[in-house]
PyMOL Python script that loads the backbone (N, CA, C, O; Angstrom):
from pymol import cmd

cmd.read_pdbstr("""\
ATOM      1  N   MET A   1       0.838  -1.167   0.000  1.00  0.00           N
ATOM      2  CA  MET A   1       0.000   0.000   0.000  1.00  0.00           C
ATOM      3  C   MET A   1       0.893   1.244   0.000  1.00  0.00           C
ATOM      4  O   MET A   1       1.902   1.289   0.704  1.00  0.00           O
ATOM      5  N   THR A   2       0.522   2.239  -0.783  1.00  0.00           N
ATOM      6  CA  THR A   2       1.269   3.481  -0.882  1.00  0.00           C
ATOM      7  C   THR A   2       0.928   4.392   0.286  1.00  0.00           C
ATOM      8  O   THR A   2      -0.240   4.509   0.658  1.00  0.00           O
ATOM      9  N   LYS A   3       1.932   5.041   0.870  1.00  0.00           N
ATOM     10  CA  LYS A   3       1.711   5.976   1.970  1.00  0.00           C
ATOM     11  C   LYS A   3       1.511   7.364   1.376  1.00  0.00           C
ATOM     12  O   LYS A   3       2.472   8.011   0.959  1.00  0.00           O
ATOM     13  N   LEU A   4       0.263   7.820   1.338  1.00  0.00           N
ATOM     14  CA  LEU A   4      -0.053   9.139   0.801  1.00  0.00           C
ATOM     15  C   LEU A   4      -0.172  10.147   1.937  1.00  0.00           C
ATOM     16  O   LEU A   4      -0.515   9.776   3.060  1.00  0.00           O
ATOM     17  N   LYS A   5       0.107  11.412   1.659  1.00  0.00           N
ATOM     18  CA  LYS A   5       0.043  12.448   2.677  1.00  0.00           C
ATOM     19  C   LYS A   5      -1.390  12.837   3.018  1.00  0.00           C
ATOM     20  O   LYS A   5      -1.651  13.309   4.125  1.00  0.00           O
ATOM     21  N   LEU A   6      -2.308  12.650   2.102  1.00  0.00           N
ATOM     22  CA  LEU A   6      -3.705  12.995   2.362  1.00  0.00           C
ATOM     23  C   LEU A   6      -4.459  11.797   2.886  1.00  0.00           C
ATOM     24  O   LEU A   6      -4.245  10.666   2.450  1.00  0.00           O
ATOM     25  N   GLY A   7      -5.334  12.057   3.817  1.00  0.00           N
ATOM     26  CA  GLY A   7      -6.209  11.022   4.343  1.00  0.00           C
ATOM     27  C   GLY A   7      -7.601  11.236   3.790  1.00  0.00           C
ATOM     28  O   GLY A   7      -7.758  11.786   2.700  1.00  0.00           O
ATOM     29  N   PRO A   8      -8.611  10.809   4.524  1.00  0.00           N
ATOM     30  CA  PRO A   8      -9.989  11.010   4.076  1.00  0.00           C
ATOM     31  C   PRO A   8     -10.293  12.488   3.849  1.00  0.00           C
ATOM     32  O   PRO A   8      -9.805  13.354   4.575  1.00  0.00           O
ATOM     33  N   ILE A   9     -11.094  12.760   2.846  1.00  0.00           N
ATOM     34  CA  ILE A   9     -11.453  14.127   2.495  1.00  0.00           C
ATOM     35  C   ILE A   9     -12.689  14.524   3.295  1.00  0.00           C
ATOM     36  O   ILE A   9     -13.753  13.923   3.149  1.00  0.00           O
ATOM     37  N   ALA A  10     -12.540  15.539   4.138  1.00  0.00           N
ATOM     38  CA  ALA A  10     -13.650  16.006   4.977  1.00  0.00           C
ATOM     39  C   ALA A  10     -14.574  16.898   4.155  1.00  0.00           C
ATOM     40  O   ALA A  10     -14.124  17.686   3.323  1.00  0.00           O
ATOM     41  N   GLU A  11     -15.852  16.760   4.399  1.00  0.00           N
ATOM     42  CA  GLU A  11     -16.833  17.628   3.754  1.00  0.00           C
ATOM     43  C   GLU A  11     -16.887  18.938   4.523  1.00  0.00           C
ATOM     44  O   GLU A  11     -16.945  18.939   5.752  1.00  0.00           O
ATOM     45  N   ASP A  12     -16.868  20.032   3.817  1.00  0.00           N
ATOM     46  CA  ASP A  12     -16.904  21.349   4.424  1.00  0.00           C
ATOM     47  C   ASP A  12     -17.677  22.264   3.476  1.00  0.00           C
ATOM     48  O   ASP A  12     -17.840  21.954   2.296  1.00  0.00           O
ATOM     49  N   LYS A  13     -18.147  23.380   4.000  1.00  0.00           N
ATOM     50  CA  LYS A  13     -18.864  24.325   3.147  1.00  0.00           C
ATOM     51  C   LYS A  13     -17.886  24.881   2.118  1.00  0.00           C
ATOM     52  O   LYS A  13     -16.908  25.528   2.492  1.00  0.00           O
ATOM     53  N   PRO A  14     -18.126  24.646   0.842  1.00  0.00           N
ATOM     54  CA  PRO A  14     -17.165  25.061  -0.179  1.00  0.00           C
ATOM     55  C   PRO A  14     -17.285  26.543  -0.546  1.00  0.00           C
ATOM     56  O   PRO A  14     -18.335  27.168  -0.398  1.00  0.00           O
ATOM     57  N   VAL A  15     -16.176  27.064  -1.022  1.00  0.00           N
ATOM     58  CA  VAL A  15     -16.114  28.388  -1.616  1.00  0.00           C
ATOM     59  C   VAL A  15     -15.641  28.164  -3.042  1.00  0.00           C
ATOM     60  O   VAL A  15     -14.619  27.517  -3.266  1.00  0.00           O
ATOM     61  N   LYS A  16     -16.373  28.692  -3.998  1.00  0.00           N
ATOM     62  CA  LYS A  16     -16.048  28.436  -5.395  1.00  0.00           C
ATOM     63  C   LYS A  16     -14.859  29.301  -5.832  1.00  0.00           C
ATOM     64  O   LYS A  16     -14.849  30.518  -5.644  1.00  0.00           O
ATOM     65  N   VAL A  17     -13.858  28.635  -6.420  1.00  0.00           N
ATOM     66  CA  VAL A  17     -12.664  29.292  -6.933  1.00  0.00           C
ATOM     67  C   VAL A  17     -12.375  28.695  -8.301  1.00  0.00           C
ATOM     68  O   VAL A  17     -12.456  27.481  -8.491  1.00  0.00           O
ATOM     69  N   THR A  18     -12.042  29.547  -9.237  1.00  0.00           N
ATOM     70  CA  THR A  18     -11.661  29.069 -10.562  1.00  0.00           C
ATOM     71  C   THR A  18     -10.147  29.165 -10.676  1.00  0.00           C
ATOM     72  O   THR A  18      -9.558  30.200 -10.365  1.00  0.00           O
ATOM     73  N   VAL A  19      -9.523  28.090 -11.122  1.00  0.00           N
ATOM     74  CA  VAL A  19      -8.065  28.055 -11.222  1.00  0.00           C
ATOM     75  C   VAL A  19      -7.669  27.307 -12.496  1.00  0.00           C
ATOM     76  O   VAL A  19      -8.339  26.361 -12.910  1.00  0.00           O
ATOM     77  N   GLU A  20      -6.581  27.743 -13.101  1.00  0.00           N
ATOM     78  CA  GLU A  20      -6.029  27.041 -14.260  1.00  0.00           C
ATOM     79  C   GLU A  20      -4.794  26.283 -13.809  1.00  0.00           C
ATOM     80  O   GLU A  20      -3.931  26.831 -13.123  1.00  0.00           O
ATOM     81  N   LEU A  21      -4.718  25.025 -14.198  1.00  0.00           N
ATOM     82  CA  LEU A  21      -3.578  24.179 -13.849  1.00  0.00           C
ATOM     83  C   LEU A  21      -2.863  23.741 -15.115  1.00  0.00           C
ATOM     84  O   LEU A  21      -3.497  23.566 -16.156  1.00  0.00           O
ATOM     85  N   PRO A  22      -1.553  23.562 -15.040  1.00  0.00           N
ATOM     86  CA  PRO A  22      -0.868  22.952 -16.179  1.00  0.00           C
ATOM     87  C   PRO A  22      -1.422  21.536 -16.392  1.00  0.00           C
ATOM     88  O   PRO A  22      -1.782  20.848 -15.437  1.00  0.00           O
ATOM     89  N   ALA A  23      -1.482  21.122 -17.643  1.00  0.00           N
ATOM     90  CA  ALA A  23      -2.042  19.807 -17.972  1.00  0.00           C
ATOM     91  C   ALA A  23      -1.318  18.687 -17.233  1.00  0.00           C
ATOM     92  O   ALA A  23      -1.952  17.737 -16.774  1.00  0.00           O
ATOM     93  N   SER A  24       0.002  18.788 -17.113  1.00  0.00           N
ATOM     94  CA  SER A  24       0.766  17.734 -16.435  1.00  0.00           C
ATOM     95  C   SER A  24       0.385  17.649 -14.958  1.00  0.00           C
ATOM     96  O   SER A  24       0.309  16.552 -14.405  1.00  0.00           O
ATOM     97  N   LEU A  25       0.145  18.790 -14.316  1.00  0.00           N
ATOM     98  CA  LEU A  25      -0.267  18.792 -12.916  1.00  0.00           C
ATOM     99  C   LEU A  25      -1.659  18.176 -12.771  1.00  0.00           C
ATOM    100  O   LEU A  25      -1.911  17.433 -11.823  1.00  0.00           O
ATOM    101  N   TYR A  26      -2.557  18.479 -13.701  1.00  0.00           N
ATOM    102  CA  TYR A  26      -3.895  17.900 -13.644  1.00  0.00           C
ATOM    103  C   TYR A  26      -3.840  16.384 -13.819  1.00  0.00           C
ATOM    104  O   TYR A  26      -4.579  15.655 -13.157  1.00  0.00           O
ATOM    105  N   ARG A  27      -2.972  15.911 -14.704  1.00  0.00           N
ATOM    106  CA  ARG A  27      -2.822  14.451 -14.865  1.00  0.00           C
ATOM    107  C   ARG A  27      -2.308  13.824 -13.574  1.00  0.00           C
ATOM    108  O   ARG A  27      -2.757  12.744 -13.188  1.00  0.00           O
ATOM    109  N   ASP A  28      -1.371  14.492 -12.903  1.00  0.00           N
ATOM    110  CA  ASP A  28      -0.884  13.989 -11.614  1.00  0.00           C
ATOM    111  C   ASP A  28      -1.991  13.995 -10.570  1.00  0.00           C
ATOM    112  O   ASP A  28      -2.078  13.080  -9.752  1.00  0.00           O
ATOM    113  N   LEU A  29      -2.833  15.012 -10.593  1.00  0.00           N
ATOM    114  CA  LEU A  29      -3.956  15.097  -9.663  1.00  0.00           C
ATOM    115  C   LEU A  29      -4.925  13.937  -9.891  1.00  0.00           C
ATOM    116  O   LEU A  29      -5.431  13.352  -8.934  1.00  0.00           O
ATOM    117  N   ILE A  30      -5.180  13.608 -11.141  1.00  0.00           N
ATOM    118  CA  ILE A  30      -6.046  12.472 -11.473  1.00  0.00           C
ATOM    119  C   ILE A  30      -5.424  11.173 -10.954  1.00  0.00           C
ATOM    120  O   ILE A  30      -6.113  10.347 -10.355  1.00  0.00           O
ATOM    121  N   ALA A  31      -4.130  10.997 -11.183  1.00  0.00           N
ATOM    122  CA  ALA A  31      -3.446   9.783 -10.721  1.00  0.00           C
ATOM    123  C   ALA A  31      -3.483   9.692  -9.195  1.00  0.00           C
ATOM    124  O   ALA A  31      -3.686   8.612  -8.641  1.00  0.00           O
ATOM    125  N   TYR A  32      -3.286  10.820  -8.521  1.00  0.00           N
ATOM    126  CA  TYR A  32      -3.323  10.841  -7.051  1.00  0.00           C
ATOM    127  C   TYR A  32      -4.714  10.458  -6.562  1.00  0.00           C
ATOM    128  O   TYR A  32      -4.853   9.672  -5.625  1.00  0.00           O
ATOM    129  N   ALA A  33      -5.738  11.012  -7.195  1.00  0.00           N
ATOM    130  CA  ALA A  33      -7.116  10.693  -6.804  1.00  0.00           C
ATOM    131  C   ALA A  33      -7.405   9.208  -6.980  1.00  0.00           C
ATOM    132  O   ALA A  33      -8.106   8.610  -6.164  1.00  0.00           O
ATOM    133  N   GLU A  34      -6.870   8.616  -8.037  1.00  0.00           N
ATOM    134  CA  GLU A  34      -7.068   7.180  -8.258  1.00  0.00           C
ATOM    135  C   GLU A  34      -6.389   6.371  -7.163  1.00  0.00           C
ATOM    136  O   GLU A  34      -6.978   5.427  -6.636  1.00  0.00           O
ATOM    137  N   LEU A  35      -5.153   6.729  -6.814  1.00  0.00           N
ATOM    138  CA  LEU A  35      -4.438   6.012  -5.750  1.00  0.00           C
ATOM    139  C   LEU A  35      -5.158   6.148  -4.414  1.00  0.00           C
ATOM    140  O   LEU A  35      -5.348   5.161  -3.702  1.00  0.00           O
ATOM    141  N   LEU A  36      -5.555   7.361  -4.078  1.00  0.00           N
ATOM    142  CA  LEU A  36      -6.250   7.594  -2.815  1.00  0.00           C
ATOM    143  C   LEU A  36      -7.599   6.876  -2.797  1.00  0.00           C
ATOM    144  O   LEU A  36      -7.996   6.310  -1.779  1.00  0.00           O
ATOM    145  N   GLY A  37      -8.286   6.906  -3.915  1.00  0.00           N
ATOM    146  CA  GLY A  37      -9.566   6.206  -4.017  1.00  0.00           C
ATOM    147  C   GLY A  37      -9.414   4.708  -3.849  1.00  0.00           C
ATOM    148  O   GLY A  37     -10.246   4.058  -3.217  1.00  0.00           O
ATOM    149  N   ASN A  38      -8.352   4.161  -4.414  1.00  0.00           N
ATOM    150  CA  ASN A  38      -8.094   2.725  -4.256  1.00  0.00           C
ATOM    151  C   ASN A  38      -7.826   2.372  -2.800  1.00  0.00           C
ATOM    152  O   ASN A  38      -8.281   1.336  -2.316  1.00  0.00           O
ATOM    153  N   GLU A  39      -7.079   3.239  -2.092  1.00  0.00           N
ATOM    154  CA  GLU A  39      -6.809   3.003  -0.671  1.00  0.00           C
ATOM    155  C   GLU A  39      -8.078   3.039   0.163  1.00  0.00           C
ATOM    156  O   GLU A  39      -8.225   2.282   1.123  1.00  0.00           O
ATOM    157  N   GLN A  40      -8.993   3.925  -0.210  1.00  0.00           N
ATOM    158  CA  GLN A  40     -10.208   4.119   0.580  1.00  0.00           C
ATOM    159  C   GLN A  40     -11.423   3.407  -0.004  1.00  0.00           C
ATOM    160  O   GLN A  40     -12.536   3.558   0.498  1.00  0.00           O
ATOM    161  N   ASN A  41     -11.210   2.631  -1.063  1.00  0.00           N
ATOM    162  CA  ASN A  41     -12.287   1.894  -1.725  1.00  0.00           C
ATOM    163  C   ASN A  41     -13.453   2.791  -2.123  1.00  0.00           C
ATOM    164  O   ASN A  41     -14.615   2.469  -1.873  1.00  0.00           O
ATOM    165  N   GLN A  42     -13.126   3.914  -2.741  1.00  0.00           N
ATOM    166  CA  GLN A  42     -14.157   4.818  -3.239  1.00  0.00           C
ATOM    167  C   GLN A  42     -13.618   5.596  -4.434  1.00  0.00           C
ATOM    168  O   GLN A  42     -12.415   5.598  -4.696  1.00  0.00           O
ATOM    169  N   ILE A  43     -14.505   6.245  -5.143  1.00  0.00           N
ATOM    170  CA  ILE A  43     -14.103   7.078  -6.265  1.00  0.00           C
ATOM    171  C   ILE A  43     -13.980   8.509  -5.752  1.00  0.00           C
ATOM    172  O   ILE A  43     -14.899   9.031  -5.120  1.00  0.00           O
ATOM    173  N   ILE A  44     -12.844   9.134  -6.026  1.00  0.00           N
ATOM    174  CA  ILE A  44     -12.596  10.490  -5.551  1.00  0.00           C
ATOM    175  C   ILE A  44     -12.451  11.425  -6.740  1.00  0.00           C
ATOM    176  O   ILE A  44     -11.695  11.153  -7.673  1.00  0.00           O
ATOM    177  N   ASP A  45     -13.181  12.519  -6.694  1.00  0.00           N
ATOM    178  CA  ASP A  45     -13.093  13.561  -7.716  1.00  0.00           C
ATOM    179  C   ASP A  45     -11.757  14.290  -7.533  1.00  0.00           C
ATOM    180  O   ASP A  45     -11.509  14.841  -6.461  1.00  0.00           O
ATOM    181  N   PRO A  46     -10.896  14.307  -8.549  1.00  0.00           N
ATOM    182  CA  PRO A  46      -9.596  14.949  -8.409  1.00  0.00           C
ATOM    183  C   PRO A  46      -9.682  16.408  -7.960  1.00  0.00           C
ATOM    184  O   PRO A  46      -8.816  16.879  -7.223  1.00  0.00           O
ATOM    185  N   VAL A  47     -10.700  17.113  -8.391  1.00  0.00           N
ATOM    186  CA  VAL A  47     -10.857  18.527  -8.028  1.00  0.00           C
ATOM    187  C   VAL A  47     -11.043  18.682  -6.519  1.00  0.00           C
ATOM    188  O   VAL A  47     -10.635  19.692  -5.947  1.00  0.00           O
ATOM    189  N   LYS A  48     -11.650  17.699  -5.878  1.00  0.00           N
ATOM    190  CA  LYS A  48     -11.876  17.755  -4.430  1.00  0.00           C
ATOM    191  C   LYS A  48     -10.573  17.637  -3.631  1.00  0.00           C
ATOM    192  O   LYS A  48     -10.559  17.899  -2.428  1.00  0.00           O
ATOM    193  N   LEU A  49      -9.488  17.248  -4.289  1.00  0.00           N
ATOM    194  CA  LEU A  49      -8.199  17.118  -3.611  1.00  0.00           C
ATOM    195  C   LEU A  49      -7.459  18.443  -3.488  1.00  0.00           C
ATOM    196  O   LEU A  49      -6.589  18.585  -2.629  1.00  0.00           O
ATOM    197  N   ILE A  50      -7.789  19.404  -4.324  1.00  0.00           N
ATOM    198  CA  ILE A  50      -7.031  20.655  -4.361  1.00  0.00           C
ATOM    199  C   ILE A  50      -7.078  21.375  -3.015  1.00  0.00           C
ATOM    200  O   ILE A  50      -6.039  21.808  -2.516  1.00  0.00           O
ATOM    201  N   GLY A  51      -8.252  21.507  -2.426  1.00  0.00           N
ATOM    202  CA  GLY A  51      -8.379  22.177  -1.132  1.00  0.00           C
ATOM    203  C   GLY A  51      -7.576  21.496  -0.030  1.00  0.00           C
ATOM    204  O   GLY A  51      -6.779  22.156   0.637  1.00  0.00           O
ATOM    205  N   PRO A  52      -7.764  20.187   0.182  1.00  0.00           N
ATOM    206  CA  PRO A  52      -6.985  19.505   1.215  1.00  0.00           C
ATOM    207  C   PRO A  52      -5.478  19.546   0.961  1.00  0.00           C
ATOM    208  O   PRO A  52      -4.694  19.634   1.906  1.00  0.00           O
ATOM    209  N   MET A  53      -5.071  19.483  -0.298  1.00  0.00           N
ATOM    210  CA  MET A  53      -3.642  19.554  -0.602  1.00  0.00           C
ATOM    211  C   MET A  53      -3.082  20.931  -0.247  1.00  0.00           C
ATOM    212  O   MET A  53      -2.001  21.035   0.332  1.00  0.00           O
ATOM    213  N   LEU A  54      -3.814  21.975  -0.593  1.00  0.00           N
ATOM    214  CA  LEU A  54      -3.369  23.323  -0.241  1.00  0.00           C
ATOM    215  C   LEU A  54      -3.354  23.513   1.268  1.00  0.00           C
ATOM    216  O   LEU A  54      -2.432  24.119   1.812  1.00  0.00           O
ATOM    217  N   ALA A  55      -4.376  22.993   1.944  1.00  0.00           N
ATOM    218  CA  ALA A  55      -4.431  23.115   3.403  1.00  0.00           C
ATOM    219  C   ALA A  55      -3.245  22.417   4.050  1.00  0.00           C
ATOM    220  O   ALA A  55      -2.643  22.947   4.984  1.00  0.00           O
ATOM    221  N   ARG A  56      -2.908  21.233   3.561  1.00  0.00           N
ATOM    222  CA  ARG A  56      -1.759  20.501   4.120  1.00  0.00           C
ATOM    223  C   ARG A  56      -0.450  21.232   3.840  1.00  0.00           C
ATOM    224  O   ARG A  56       0.427  21.306   4.700  1.00  0.00           O
ATOM    225  N   PHE A  57      -0.330  21.766   2.635  1.00  0.00           N
ATOM    226  CA  PHE A  57       0.861  22.523   2.292  1.00  0.00           C
ATOM    227  C   PHE A  57       1.031  23.719   3.232  1.00  0.00           C
ATOM    228  O   PHE A  57       2.118  23.942   3.764  1.00  0.00           O
ATOM    229  N   ILE A  58      -0.030  24.478   3.432  1.00  0.00           N
ATOM    230  CA  ILE A  58       0.035  25.653   4.301  1.00  0.00           C
ATOM    231  C   ILE A  58       0.298  25.239   5.746  1.00  0.00           C
ATOM    232  O   ILE A  58       1.071  25.890   6.449  1.00  0.00           O
ATOM    233  N   ALA A  59      -0.340  24.163   6.189  1.00  0.00           N
ATOM    234  CA  ALA A  59      -0.172  23.702   7.574  1.00  0.00           C
ATOM    235  C   ALA A  59       1.254  23.249   7.861  1.00  0.00           C
ATOM    236  O   ALA A  59       1.695  23.311   9.009  1.00  0.00           O
ATOM    237  N   THR A  60       1.979  22.800   6.855  1.00  0.00           N
ATOM    238  CA  THR A  60       3.331  22.286   7.078  1.00  0.00           C
ATOM    239  C   THR A  60       4.425  23.260   6.638  1.00  0.00           C
ATOM    240  O   THR A  60       5.608  22.920   6.669  1.00  0.00           O
ATOM    241  N   ASP A  61       4.035  24.465   6.231  1.00  0.00           N
ATOM    242  CA  ASP A  61       5.005  25.476   5.805  1.00  0.00           C
ATOM    243  C   ASP A  61       5.473  26.252   7.034  1.00  0.00           C
ATOM    244  O   ASP A  61       4.765  27.123   7.538  1.00  0.00           O
ATOM    245  N   ARG A  62       6.666  25.928   7.505  1.00  0.00           N
ATOM    246  CA  ARG A  62       7.185  26.551   8.731  1.00  0.00           C
ATOM    247  C   ARG A  62       7.396  28.046   8.574  1.00  0.00           C
ATOM    248  O   ARG A  62       7.151  28.809   9.509  1.00  0.00           O
ATOM    249  N   GLY A  63       7.842  28.467   7.417  1.00  0.00           N
ATOM    250  CA  GLY A  63       8.052  29.891   7.179  1.00  0.00           C
ATOM    251  C   GLY A  63       6.750  30.666   7.281  1.00  0.00           C
ATOM    252  O   GLY A  63       6.712  31.755   7.854  1.00  0.00           O
ATOM    253  N   PHE A  64       5.686  30.108   6.728  1.00  0.00           N
ATOM    254  CA  PHE A  64       4.374  30.750   6.803  1.00  0.00           C
ATOM    255  C   PHE A  64       3.892  30.799   8.245  1.00  0.00           C
ATOM    256  O   PHE A  64       3.375  31.823   8.691  1.00  0.00           O
ATOM    257  N   ALA A  65       4.057  29.702   8.976  1.00  0.00           N
ATOM    258  CA  ALA A  65       3.612  29.662  10.377  1.00  0.00           C
ATOM    259  C   ALA A  65       4.363  30.699  11.202  1.00  0.00           C
ATOM    260  O   ALA A  65       3.771  31.375  12.044  1.00  0.00           O
ATOM    261  N   LYS A  66       5.656  30.824  10.966  1.00  0.00           N
ATOM    262  CA  LYS A  66       6.456  31.795  11.710  1.00  0.00           C
ATOM    263  C   LYS A  66       6.004  33.217  11.381  1.00  0.00           C
ATOM    264  O   LYS A  66       5.849  34.042  12.282  1.00  0.00           O
ATOM    265  N   ALA A  67       5.797  33.503  10.113  1.00  0.00           N
ATOM    266  CA  ALA A  67       5.349  34.831   9.696  1.00  0.00           C
ATOM    267  C   ALA A  67       3.953  35.142  10.241  1.00  0.00           C
ATOM    268  O   ALA A  67       3.659  36.284  10.593  1.00  0.00           O
ATOM    269  N   ARG A  68       3.116  34.139  10.307  1.00  0.00           N
ATOM    270  CA  ARG A  68       1.752  34.339  10.793  1.00  0.00           C
ATOM    271  C   ARG A  68       1.732  34.640  12.294  1.00  0.00           C
ATOM    272  O   ARG A  68       0.882  35.392  12.771  1.00  0.00           O
ATOM    273  N   ARG A  69       2.672  34.048  13.033  1.00  0.00           N
ATOM    274  CA  ARG A  69       2.752  34.298  14.473  1.00  0.00           C
ATOM    275  C   ARG A  69       3.309  35.679  14.783  1.00  0.00           C
ATOM    276  O   ARG A  69       3.018  36.237  15.841  1.00  0.00           O
ATOM    277  N   ALA A  70       4.103  36.238  13.880  1.00  0.00           N
ATOM    278  CA  ALA A  70       4.679  37.560  14.103  1.00  0.00           C
ATOM    279  C   ALA A  70       3.578  38.614  14.003  1.00  0.00           C
ATOM    280  O   ALA A  70       2.969  38.752  12.942  1.00  0.00           O
ATOM    281  N   PRO A  71       3.305  39.363  15.076  1.00  0.00           N
ATOM    282  CA  PRO A  71       2.177  40.293  15.079  1.00  0.00           C
ATOM    283  C   PRO A  71       2.236  41.373  14.006  1.00  0.00           C
ATOM    284  O   PRO A  71       1.193  41.756  13.478  1.00  0.00           O
ATOM    285  N   SER A  72       3.403  41.869  13.672  1.00  0.00           N
ATOM    286  CA  SER A  72       3.482  42.945  12.696  1.00  0.00           C
ATOM    287  C   SER A  72       3.402  42.454  11.251  1.00  0.00           C
ATOM    288  O   SER A  72       3.181  43.247  10.336  1.00  0.00           O
ATOM    289  N   GLN A  73       3.582  41.152  11.045  1.00  0.00           N
ATOM    290  CA  GLN A  73       3.586  40.615   9.682  1.00  0.00           C
ATOM    291  C   GLN A  73       2.444  39.655   9.433  1.00  0.00           C
ATOM    292  O   GLN A  73       2.418  38.986   8.400  1.00  0.00           O
ATOM    293  N   ALA A  74       1.502  39.573  10.353  1.00  0.00           N
ATOM    294  CA  ALA A  74       0.405  38.621  10.195  1.00  0.00           C
ATOM    295  C   ALA A  74      -0.445  39.010   8.994  1.00  0.00           C
ATOM    296  O   ALA A  74      -0.879  40.157   8.887  1.00  0.00           O
ATOM    297  N   PRO A  75      -0.690  38.048   8.075  1.00  0.00           N
ATOM    298  CA  PRO A  75      -1.572  38.344   6.936  1.00  0.00           C
ATOM    299  C   PRO A  75      -2.993  38.600   7.413  1.00  0.00           C
ATOM    300  O   PRO A  75      -3.476  37.952   8.341  1.00  0.00           O
ATOM    301  N   ARG A  76      -3.635  39.522   6.786  1.00  0.00           N
ATOM    302  CA  ARG A  76      -5.021  39.868   7.157  1.00  0.00           C
ATOM    303  C   ARG A  76      -5.995  39.065   6.299  1.00  0.00           C
ATOM    304  O   ARG A  76      -5.786  38.908   5.096  1.00  0.00           O
ATOM    305  N   PRO A  77      -7.049  38.563   6.916  1.00  0.00           N
ATOM    306  CA  PRO A  77      -8.034  37.771   6.150  1.00  0.00           C
ATOM    307  C   PRO A  77      -8.798  38.598   5.161  1.00  0.00           C
ATOM    308  O   PRO A  77      -9.655  38.074   4.450  1.00  0.00           O
TER     309      PRO A  77
END
""", "prot")
cmd.dss("prot")
cmd.show_as("cartoon", "prot")
cmd.util.cbc("prot")
cmd.orient("prot")
């Protein structure tokens, strides 16, 4: 079994965003969705992976976390 960084995809209230991806990245996203779906015995829409992948990336970015904790440099929502 392949060890993937993403686990089950949680349902959350979505916000619609339009984004353009390079074709090669989209093909990788499709392949990732297939692997994850096989692990979880379900079909996963590749587009549904973008949010969790971005969330994981941001959550593990130490530079971003450090900048966010700094009161004078905190990004505003």
